[in-house]
C-alpha positions in Angstrom: 6.7 9.6 -22.0 6.7 9.9 -18.1 9.4 7.9 -16.0 8.7 5.1 -14.0 10.2 5.8 -10.4 10.7 2.8 -8.1 11.6 2.3 -4.2 12.8 -0.7 -2.3 11.2 -2.0 0.7 10.1 -3.8 2.7 9.4 -1.8 5.9 8.4 1.3 4.3 9.9 3.3 1.4 13.8 2.7 1.3 15.0 6.1 -0.1 17.9 8.7 0.7 14.9 10.8 1.7 13.7 10.2 5.2 10.8 7.8 5.2 8.2 6.3 7.6 9.4 2.7 9.0 6.2 0.6 9.2 6.3 -2.6 11.2 8.2 -5.5 9.5 6.2 -8.0 7.6 6.4 -10.7 10.3 5.1 -8.3 12.9 2.1 -7.3 10.4 1.3 -11.2 10.2 1.4 -11.9 13.8 -1.3 -9.1 14.2 -3.9 -11.1 12.2 -5.1 -7.7 11.7 -6.1 -7.2 8.0 -7.7 -3.9 8.6 -4.4 -3.0 10.3 -2.3 -4.3 7.2 -4.5 -2.5 4.6 -3.8 0.8 6.7 -0.2 0.3 6.7 -0.4 -0.2 2.9 -2.3 3.2 2.6 0.4 4.8 4.5 3.1 3.5 2.1 1.0 4.6 -0.9 0.3 8.0 0.6 4.0 8.5 1.1 4.7 7.1 -2.5 2.5 10.0 -3.8 4.1 12.5 -1.6 7.7 11.3 -2.8 6.8 10.6 -6.4 7.5 7.1 -6.3 5.4 4.7 -8.7 6.3 1.3 -7.6 7.2 0.0 -4.2 9.7 -3.1 -4.5 7.8 -5.0 -1.8 6.0 -6.4 -0.2 8.2 -9.6 0.1 6.3 -12.8 0.5 8.9 -15.7 0.5 8.0 -18.7 2.8 9.9 -18.9 6.3 11.6 -22.3 5.9 14.8 -21.9 8.0 15.4 -19.3 11.1 18.8 -18.7 9.5 17.6 -17.2 6.3 18.7 -13.5 6.7 15.6 -11.8 5.1 12.9 -13.5 7.3 11.9 -10.2 8.7 11.0 -9.0 5.3 8.6 -12.1 4.8 5.2 -12.7 6.4 5.1 -16.3 7.6 5.7 -20.0 7.2 2.0 -20.3 6.0 1.3 -19.6 2.4 -2.5 -18.8 2.9 -1.6 -16.1 5.6 1.3 -14.7 3.5 -1.2 -14.4 0.6 -3.7 -12.7 2.3 -1.3 -10.2 4.1 0.4 -9.5 0.6 -2.9 -9.0 -0.9 -4.2 -6.7 1.7 -1.0 -4.6 1.9 -1.0 -4.3 -2.0 -4.8 -3.1 -2.0 -3.9 -0.6 0.6 -0.9 0.9 -1.4 -2.9 0.5 -4.6 -5.9 2.6 -3.2 -3.6 5.5 -4.3 -4.2 6.1 -7.8 -1.3 5.5 -10.0 0.8 3.6 -7.2 1.6 0.0 -7.2 3.4 -2.9 -5.4 6.0 -5.5 -6.6 5.6 -8.5 -4.9 8.7 -10.9 -4.5 10.7 -12.8 -5.0 8.9 -15.4 -7.4 9.6 -18.1 -6.3 11.2 -20.8 -4.2 13.7 -18.1 -2.8 14.0 -19.2 0.8 17.5 -18.6 1.6 20.0 -15.8 1.4 23.3 -17.8 1.3 24.4 -18.5 -2.1 20.9 -17.4 -3.3 22.0 -16.6 -6.9 23.1 -20.1 -7.5 20.9 -22.1 -5.3 18.8 -24.9 -7.5 15.6 -25.5 -5.3 14.4 -29.0 -6.0 10.7 -28.8 -5.4 7.9 -31.1 -6.3 5.0 -30.0 -8.4 2.8 -30.5 -5.3 5.1 -28.5 -2.8 5.4 -25.8 -5.4 1.8 -25.2 -5.7 0.8 -26.1 -2.2 3.5 -24.1 -0.4 5.7 -21.8 -2.7 3.3 -20.4 -5.2 0.1 -20.5 -3.1 0.9 -17.0 -1.5 1.5 -15.4 -4.8 -1.5 -17.0 -6.4 -3.6 -15.6 -3.7 -2.1 -11.9 -4.1 -2.4 -11.9 -7.9 -6.1 -13.2 -7.9 -7.3 -11.2 -5.1 -5.2 -7.8 -5.6 -3.6 -7.8 -9.0 -0.3 -5.9 -8.0 1.0 -3.8 -10.6 4.4 -6.0 -10.8 6.2 -9.1 -9.9 9.9 -9.6 -9.3 11.4 -12.8 -10.0 14.1 -14.5 -7.9 17.7 -15.1 -8.4 17.4 -18.9 -8.0 16.9 -22.0 -10.1 13.8 -24.1 -9.7 14.4 -27.7 -10.9 17.3 -26.6 -13.0 15.9 -23.5 -14.5 16.5 -20.0 -13.6 13.3 -18.5 -12.2 13.7 -15.5 -14.5 13.8 -17.7 -17.5 11.0 -20.0 -16.5 8.3 -19.7 -19.2 6.1 -22.2 -17.4 6.2 -20.3 -14.2 5.8 -16.8 -15.8 3.6 -17.4 -18.8 2.0 -20.6 -18.1 1.1 -20.3 -14.5 1.2 -16.5 -13.5 -0.3 -15.1 -16.9 -2.1 -18.1 -18.1 -3.6 -19.9 -15.0 -3.8 -16.7 -12.6 -4.5 -14.2 -15.4 -2.0 -11.9 -14.0 -2.2 -8.4 -15.8 0.9 -6.7 -14.7 4.5 -6.5 -15.4 7.5 -8.8 -14.6 11.0 -7.6 -13.4 14.0 -9.5 -12.6 16.0 -8.9 -9.5 19.3 -6.9 -9.7 22.3 -8.4 -11.5 20.4 -11.6 -12.0 22.3 -14.4 -13.8 19.8 -15.4 -16.3 20.2 -14.7 -20.1 18.4 -11.6 -21.2 16.7 -12.8 -24.3 15.5 -16.2 -22.8 14.0 -14.2 -19.8 12.4 -12.0 -22.4 11.1 -15.2 -24.2 9.6 -16.4 -21.0 7.8 -13.3 -20.2 10.3 -11.3 -17.9 9.8 -7.6 -19.2 12.5 -6.0 -17.5 16.1 -6.9 -17.0 17.2 -5.0 -13.8 20.9 -3.3 -13.8 22.4 -5.4 -16.5 20.3 -5.3 -19.7 22.9 -6.5 -22.4 20.5 -5.4 -25.2 23.3 -6.2 -27.7 22.7 -9.9 -26.7 19.0 -9.4 -27.4 19.8 -8.0 -30.6 22.2 -10.8 -31.3 19.4 -13.4 -30.4 16.8 -11.7 -32.6 19.1 -11.6 -35.6 19.8 -15.6 -35.1 16.3 -16.5 -34.7 16.4 -17.4 -31.3 13.7 -14.8 -30.4 10.9 -13.2 -32.2 10.0 -9.6 -32.7 6.5 -10.3 -31.3 8.1 -11.8 -27.9 10.2 -8.7 -27.6 7.3 -6.2 -28.6 5.0 -8.1 -25.9 7.3 -7.2 -23.3 7.7 -3.7 -24.4 3.6 -3.6 -24.3 3.6 -4.5 -20.8 6.3 -2.0 -19.7 4.5 0.8 -21.7 1.3 0.0 -20.1 2.7 0.1 -16.8 4.4 3.4 -17.1 1.1 4.7 -18.5 -0.8 3.7 -15.4 
């Protein structure tokens, strides 16, 4: 079985090996030039091929809500439509290289860095749909990125990584997302609840013994575990 090699972003591949630095997402969005953004994606995809990287943990596409957010430079815009179009275009550029894919992030409602692992984002259904999810919806429906990374925060009291309505209902049900979902590193979500929600990979701290215990107690089914495993294997085989 082949390995799945990932590299972080956002302004090009982040590896110990020297890599090309492309313009930050905000700069790309300010260009309004989709042909340029597509070419930037192609450059990243070409470099991924050279360096044997399969998944780029980018583009970041959260909404600019506060100028003090420490990662605004990773994100495109305060506008969800522009954000979605840029992410979709950059994804298409990367994925024009066979077997190379993007991991759009952070899904969803991650609009601050301070206390991001514990923040509970109170968002109405309308604001969620029109602002915080719209860019992701455009990117998924237009470009079908290989993967999506969930965010650390809670949304209306539910961990984003454990949110079945978000990951299974909206992402896969309404938008017909075909790829894999991964958590961010060291997320505080409970592994078996994330698996039940449709989060396929637990990054950095898997706690497989907790999944085994939850399975033995009937909190999670074999079919739910197998479905996540299937999506992971499908990704690797791509």
